[in-house]
C-alpha positions in Angstrom: 2.8 -25.8 20.3 4.1 -21.8 21.3 2.7 -19.8 24.3 1.7 -17.4 21.9 0.0 -19.9 19.8 -1.9 -21.1 22.9 -2.8 -18.9 25.6 -5.1 -19.7 28.9 -6.4 -22.5 26.8 -7.1 -21.0 23.9 -5.4 -20.9 20.4 -4.2 -17.6 19.4 -3.4 -16.7 15.6 -2.8 -14.0 13.2 -4.3 -14.5 10.0 -3.2 -12.1 7.5 -3.2 -8.1 7.0 -6.6 -6.7 7.0 -5.5 -3.4 6.1 -2.6 -1.0 5.9 -3.3 3.0 6.6 -2.0 5.6 4.4 -2.0 9.5 5.1 -2.2 11.5 2.1 -1.1 15.2 1.4 -3.4 15.8 -1.7 -6.8 13.2 -1.3 -7.9 13.7 -4.8 -4.5 13.2 -6.1 -4.0 9.7 -4.1 -7.5 8.6 -4.5 -7.2 8.9 -8.2 -3.8 7.0 -8.0 -5.1 3.9 -5.8 -8.8 3.7 -7.5 -7.8 4.6 -11.1 -4.5 3.9 -11.5 -4.1 0.7 -9.1 -7.4 -0.5 -9.8 -8.5 -0.8 -5.9 -12.4 -0.8 -5.2 -13.9 1.8 -2.9 -15.6 -0.2 -0.1 -16.6 3.3 1.6 -16.0 6.7 1.8 -16.5 9.0 4.6 -15.6 12.7 5.3 -15.3 13.1 9.2 -16.1 16.7 9.9 -14.4 17.0 13.2 -10.9 15.8 11.9 -11.5 18.1 8.4 -10.3 14.2 7.2 -11.5 11.8 4.6 -11.3 8.2 5.2 -11.5 6.0 2.0 -11.7 2.3 2.3 -10.3 0.3 -0.6 -10.3 -3.2 -1.1 -7.5 -5.8 -3.0 -8.6 -8.6 -5.1 -7.6 -10.8 -2.0 -9.7 -8.8 0.4 -7.3 -7.2 2.2 -7.8 -3.5 2.4 -6.2 0.1 1.8 -7.3 2.9 3.9 -6.6 6.4 2.5 -6.8 9.4 5.0 -6.3 12.6 4.4 -5.3 15.1 7.4 -4.8 19.1 7.2 -0.8 19.6 6.6 0.5 16.2 7.6 4.4 16.1 8.1 6.5 14.6 4.9 8.2 10.9 5.3 11.4 11.7 7.0 13.6 9.8 4.7 13.2 7.6 1.4 12.9 4.4 1.9 14.9 4.0 5.0 13.1 5.4 7.5 12.4 3.4 10.7 9.1 1.7 10.7 7.3 0.5 7.2 9.7 0.8 4.7 7.4 -0.3 1.6 4.3 -1.4 0.7 4.5 -4.6 -2.0 1.5 -5.9 -4.0 1.4 -9.4 -5.6 1.0 -9.4 -9.4 1.5 -11.9 -12.0 3.1 -9.8 -14.6 5.8 -6.8 -13.5 6.7 -5.8 -17.1 3.0 -5.7 -18.0 2.4 -3.2 -14.8 6.2 -1.6 -15.1 4.6 -0.4 -18.6 1.4 0.7 -17.7 2.5 2.9 -14.9 5.0 4.5 -17.3 2.6 5.1 -19.6 0.4 6.9 -17.0 3.3 9.1 -15.8 4.6 6.9 -12.9 8.5 6.6 -12.3 9.3 3.2 -12.1 12.4 1.7 -11.4 14.3 -1.1 -13.2 13.0 -4.8 -12.6 15.3 -6.6 -10.3 15.4 -10.5 -9.1 15.3 -11.1 -5.5 18.5 -13.0 -4.7 16.9 -15.3 -2.6 14.0 -16.5 -4.3 14.0 -15.6 -7.8 11.2 -13.7 -8.0 11.1 -10.6 -10.1 10.0 -7.0 -8.4 10.1 -3.4 -9.2 10.0 -0.3 -7.0 7.8 3.1 -7.7 5.9 5.7 -5.5 2.5 6.8 -4.6 1.9 10.5 -5.2 3.0 11.2 -1.5 6.6 9.6 -2.4 5.7 6.0 -0.3 7.5 3.7 -1.8 5.3 0.7 -3.3 6.5 -2.7 -4.7 4.8 -4.8 -7.2 6.3 -8.7 -7.0 5.7 -11.8 -8.8 
């Protein structure tokens, strides 16, 4: 047992990702993208008057969540996709081809399907309305 797993007589363990927070430049456009196109379920939506900001809690089928925020005049991403920090967000899917066709029919530019050289799994990249790199992974 490592020190990380056992501290002061208590087991410590990370069980998974609870949520990923995303800041949108256009709240309504991004809300439509994540809810209508990607099918995320709305848990709660709040307007935070003091921040002039929306907070939209979304749920994925496995219980993990996305938090979609709006802030006045957020700065753009510095580069794509190799900025320091979070590189991209990947979603598990059962069929990359079906999703690729669906997204393209809805006006989303989707890169060619690739195969992970280490796992043999298929994947594809696309972007949200603000250029955040997203991946679908079989």
